[in-house]
C-alpha positions in Angstrom: 111.2 117.5 55.9 108.2 116.3 57.7 105.3 115.0 55.6 102.4 117.5 55.5 99.9 114.6 56.0 101.5 113.9 59.4 101.2 117.6 60.4 97.5 117.7 59.5 96.9 115.3 62.4 98.2 117.7 65.0 97.4 121.3 66.0 100.4 123.0 67.5 99.0 126.5 67.2 99.5 128.5 70.4 100.9 125.4 72.1 103.9 126.0 74.4 106.8 124.2 72.8 110.0 124.0 74.8 113.1 123.2 72.8 116.2 122.4 74.8 119.2 123.3 72.7 116.9 125.3 70.4 119.7 127.6 69.2 121.9 124.8 67.9 122.0 123.3 64.4 119.2 120.7 64.8 117.4 122.8 67.4 117.1 125.8 65.2 115.5 123.7 62.4 113.0 122.3 64.9 112.4 125.7 66.4 111.6 127.1 62.9 109.3 124.2 62.2 107.2 124.9 65.4 107.3 128.7 64.6 105.8 127.9 61.1 103.1 126.0 62.9 102.3 129.1 65.0 103.4 127.6 68.2 104.5 129.5 71.3 108.2 128.6 71.1 110.4 128.7 74.2 114.1 128.1 73.5 116.2 126.9 76.4 119.9 127.1 75.6 123.2 128.5 76.8 123.3 131.1 74.0 120.8 132.8 71.7 123.2 133.6 68.9 121.5 131.6 66.1 120.5 133.9 63.2 118.8 131.0 61.4 115.7 131.1 63.6 113.2 133.0 61.5 111.1 134.7 64.2 113.2 137.0 66.4 110.3 137.4 68.8 110.7 133.9 70.2 111.1 133.4 74.0 114.5 132.6 75.1 115.6 131.2 78.5 119.3 130.9 79.2 120.1 127.6 80.9 123.1 125.3 81.3 122.0 121.7 81.1 125.3 120.6 82.7 123.9 121.9 86.0 120.4 120.4 86.1 120.1 120.9 89.9 120.5 124.6 89.4 117.7 124.9 86.9 114.4 126.1 88.5 111.9 124.6 86.1 109.0 125.7 88.3 110.0 129.3 87.8 110.5 128.8 84.0 107.0 127.2 83.7 105.5 130.0 85.7 107.1 132.6 83.4 106.4 130.9 80.0 103.5 128.6 80.8 103.3 124.9 81.3 104.8 122.9 78.4 102.6 121.1 75.9 105.6 119.6 74.1 109.2 119.3 75.2 111.9 118.5 72.7 115.6 117.9 73.6 118.1 118.7 70.9 120.9 119.6 73.3 124.3 118.0 73.0 126.7 117.9 75.9 130.0 119.0 74.6 132.8 117.8 76.8 136.0 115.8 76.2 134.5 112.4 77.1 131.2 112.5 75.2 132.5 111.8 71.7 134.5 108.8 73.0 131.7 106.8 74.5 128.9 104.7 73.1 125.3 104.9 74.2 125.7 101.5 75.9 128.5 102.8 78.1 127.2 106.3 78.6 127.1 107.7 82.1 124.9 110.7 82.9 127.5 112.0 85.3 
């Protein structure tokens, strides 16, 4: 849990918060945190099936981060507004990811 003294230093109310992977395990917790701070949450993920996100009125944008070249961020920002904060909680799930270390990781 984040220390309340830390949160007092920042005002996230009505700020556009983009959470990549916001429907996942870690992402849903972070999404709920920003919702509790009255942020304008935008979840970017492949699916929107997470029932643990407390506010069902959140904005959801379906994207696949495996195809970055196909994502039109300009269009997304036009629809939801420019981001004030972007958080990446996405995790690429493919057969090679779990086998490599960060030092040998290749983006491809």
